[in-house]
C-alpha positions as CSV (number, residue, x, y, z in Angstrom):
1,X,112.7,122.8,107.2
2,X,114.1,121.2,104.3
3,X,115.6,117.6,104.6
4,X,118.5,117.5,101.6
5,X,119.1,114.6,99.6
6,X,122.8,113.4,98.9
7,X,122.6,114.3,95.1
8,X,122.2,117.9,96.4
9,X,125.1,117.9,99.3
10,X,127.4,116.6,96.6
11,X,127.0,120.0,94.7
12,X,128.8,121.5,97.5
13,X,131.9,119.0,97.6
14,X,133.7,120.6,94.7
15,X,134.0,123.7,92.9
16,X,132.7,122.3,89.9
17,X,129.1,121.7,91.2
18,X,126.1,123.0,89.5
19,X,126.2,126.9,90.2
20,X,122.2,126.9,90.2
21,X,122.2,124.4,93.0
22,X,124.9,125.8,95.2
23,X,123.1,129.2,94.9
24,X,119.9,127.5,96.2
25,X,121.8,125.9,99.1
26,X,123.2,129.2,99.9
27,X,119.8,131.0,99.7
28,X,118.3,128.4,101.9
29,X,121.1,127.6,104.3
30,X,119.1,128.7,107.6
31,X,116.4,125.9,106.6
32,X,118.5,123.3,105.4
33,X,118.8,119.8,107.3
34,X,120.9,116.9,107.2
35,X,119.7,113.2,107.5
36,X,121.6,110.7,109.3
37,X,120.5,108.3,106.2
38,X,121.8,110.4,103.9
39,X,125.1,110.7,105.7
40,X,125.3,107.2,106.1
41,X,124.6,106.8,102.2
42,X,127.2,109.3,101.4
43,X,129.8,107.4,103.7
44,X,128.7,104.1,102.1
45,X,129.6,105.5,98.6
46,X,132.9,107.1,99.8
47,X,133.9,103.7,101.6
48,X,133.7,101.7,98.5
49,X,136.0,104.0,96.6
50,X,139.5,103.1,95.8
51,X,142.1,104.4,98.2
52,X,143.6,107.9,97.1
53,X,143.4,111.7,97.0
54,X,139.5,111.6,95.8
55,X,138.6,109.3,98.6
56,X,140.5,111.1,101.1
57,X,139.0,114.5,99.9
58,X,135.6,113.3,100.1
59,X,136.2,111.8,103.6
60,X,137.3,115.2,104.8
61,X,134.3,116.9,103.0
62,X,131.9,114.5,104.8
63,X,133.7,115.4,107.9
64,X,133.3,119.3,107.5
65,X,129.5,118.5,106.5
66,X,128.9,116.5,109.5
67,X,130.4,119.1,111.9
68,X,128.5,121.9,110.4
69,X,125.2,120.1,111.4
70,X,126.7,118.7,114.8
71,X,123.9,118.6,117.2
72,X,121.1,118.9,114.6
73,X,121.3,115.8,112.5
74,X,118.0,114.4,111.9
75,X,118.0,110.9,113.4
76,X,116.0,107.7,112.1
77,X,114.2,107.1,115.4
78,X,111.3,104.9,116.4
79,X,108.9,107.3,114.8
80,X,110.5,107.5,111.6
81,X,110.6,103.5,111.9
82,X,107.0,103.5,112.0
83,X,106.3,106.0,109.3
84,X,108.9,104.0,107.3
85,X,107.0,100.5,107.6
86,X,103.7,102.5,106.8
87,X,105.3,104.0,103.5
88,X,107.0,100.9,102.6
89,X,103.7,98.8,102.7
90,X,102.0,101.4,100.9
91,X,104.4,101.3,97.8
92,X,104.5,97.5,97.9
93,X,100.8,97.4,97.7
94,X,100.7,99.9,94.9
95,X,103.3,97.8,92.9
96,X,106.3,100.3,93.4
97,X,109.5,99.2,94.8
98,X,111.6,102.5,95.7
99,X,114.9,102.0,97.4
100,X,115.2,101.5,101.3
101,X,117.2,104.6,101.7
102,X,114.7,106.7,99.8
103,X,111.9,105.2,102.0
104,X,113.8,106.1,105.0
105,X,114.6,110.0,104.0
106,X,110.7,110.4,103.2
107,X,109.7,108.9,106.5
108,X,112.1,111.2,108.3
109,X,110.6,114.2,106.3
110,X,106.9,112.8,107.2
111,X,107.8,112.4,110.7
112,X,109.3,115.7,111.3
113,X,107.1,117.8,108.7
114,X,109.8,118.5,106.4
115,X,110.3,119.1,102.5
116,X,112.8,117.1,100.7
117,X,115.4,119.0,98.2
118,X,116.6,116.2,95.7
119,X,117.2,115.9,91.9
120,X,115.5,112.6,91.9
121,X,111.8,113.7,92.8
122,X,110.4,110.5,90.8
123,X,111.9,108.4,93.8
124,X,109.8,110.3,96.3
125,X,106.8,111.3,94.3
126,X,104.3,108.9,95.9
127,X,105.4,109.8,99.4
128,X,103.1,112.9,99.9
129,X,106.1,115.0,100.9
130,X,106.6,118.3,99.4
131,X,109.5,118.1,97.0
132,X,111.8,120.8,95.7
133,X,114.3,120.4,92.9
134,X,116.7,123.1,93.0
135,X,118.1,122.5,89.5
136,X,114.6,123.9,88.7
137,X,114.1,126.3,91.6
């Protein structure tokens, strides 16, 4: 299974998304997973937007995305929390400071033995998780 980062999902949000990434998503549809952390990250971004059509469109898109994974959204549970703590401590000791959200996504992937699809491979490079960059796939 492949845990998909927000920068990949956003390519499905509008028709102007990257066609290579959109094709990759289509080709791998049966193996894709939606992270509760990624969902929260995208809702956060949407909630910061000014009121208007764009915000409404993104809210509807997020609702549709959530419904398409209803019952199979990857949660952030106790095991993920433990993996997060271990990974965050490892990164801190190594002098790196990745974002909390990226560490949480990596912890989910580690816990559930998933790969991560992202454009920002450098953000996950030290996690030990198999990374896929659909822009280069």
